[in-house]
C-alpha positions as a printed Julia matrix, in Angstrom:
84×3 Matrix{Float64}:
 -83.81  82.94  72.83
 -82.64  86.59  72.85
 -82.62  88.69  69.86
 -78.89  89.08  69.64
 -78.52  85.28  69.59
 -81.15  84.97  66.75
 -79.33  87.62  64.81
 -75.93  85.69  65.23
 -77.64  82.48  64.18
 -79.15  83.94  61.12
 -75.79  85.32  60.14
 -74.1   82.01  60.63
 -76.75  80.27  58.3
 -76.26  82.99  55.74
 -72.64  82.16  55.57
 -73.17  78.5   55.34
 -75.77  79.07  52.49
 -73.21  81.2   50.62
 -70.49  78.64  50.9
 -72.89  75.9   49.75
 -74.07  78.0   46.75
 -70.57  78.62  45.49
 -69.38  75.11  46.33
 -72.35  73.36  44.66
 -72.25  75.65  41.65
 -68.5   74.78  40.97
 -68.9   71.04  41.09
 -71.13  70.77  38.03
 -69.02  73.03  35.62
 -65.81  71.45  36.89
 -67.04  67.99  35.75
 -68.52  69.52  32.61
 -65.17  71.25  31.67
 -63.39  67.89  32.28
 -65.68  66.1   30.01
 -65.43  68.7   27.25
 -61.69  68.61  27.24
 -61.62  64.95  27.37
 -63.74  64.64  24.4
 -61.86  67.25  22.35
 -58.57  65.47  23.16
 -60.0   62.21  22.03
 -61.43  63.72  18.84
 -57.92  65.29  18.19
 -56.21  62.07  18.77
 -58.42  60.23  16.26
 -58.31  62.94  13.74
 -55.56  65.41  14.04
 -56.52  67.42  10.85
 -59.7   68.76  12.63
 -57.83  70.24  15.44
 -58.69  73.87  14.79
 -62.4   73.27  14.51
 -62.35  71.13  17.65
 -60.27  73.58  19.69
 -62.7   76.37  18.75
 -65.87  74.31  19.76
 -64.0   73.13  22.93
 -63.33  76.77  23.98
 -67.0   77.7   23.27
 -68.15  74.78  25.35
 -65.94  75.71  28.25
 -67.04  79.32  28.01
 -70.78  78.18  28.26
 -69.99  75.68  31.13
 -68.02  78.43  33.04
 -71.03  80.79  32.83
 -72.84  78.27  35.11
 -70.15  78.71  37.79
 -70.4   82.51  37.4
 -74.2   82.33  37.98
 -73.48  80.42  41.03
 -71.05  83.01  42.32
 -73.52  85.82  41.71
 -76.11  83.91  43.63
 -73.72  83.41  46.67
 -72.76  87.15  46.7
 -76.56  87.92  46.64
 -76.96  85.51  49.59
 -73.78  86.73  51.41
 -74.66  90.47  51.18
 -78.26  89.89  52.39
 -79.88  90.76  49.0
 -81.69  87.42  48.92
């Protein structure tokens, strides 16, 4: 195998790793945000008086869950730009 073929192969594998990193990192937070929103809607439906409190905690949970996707995005950038 020539050196140029090896370099192209490594670049291709790096692109696949980048796509897998952000793809897999988006699955968990996507499911988590759905569960958080579902739970908040059920709580508000059962007890409408606590809507303000539930919505506040819902947004807090969504923010923490979305942080996981941002970590995955950063890792995918590090892989894509050959830092890792």
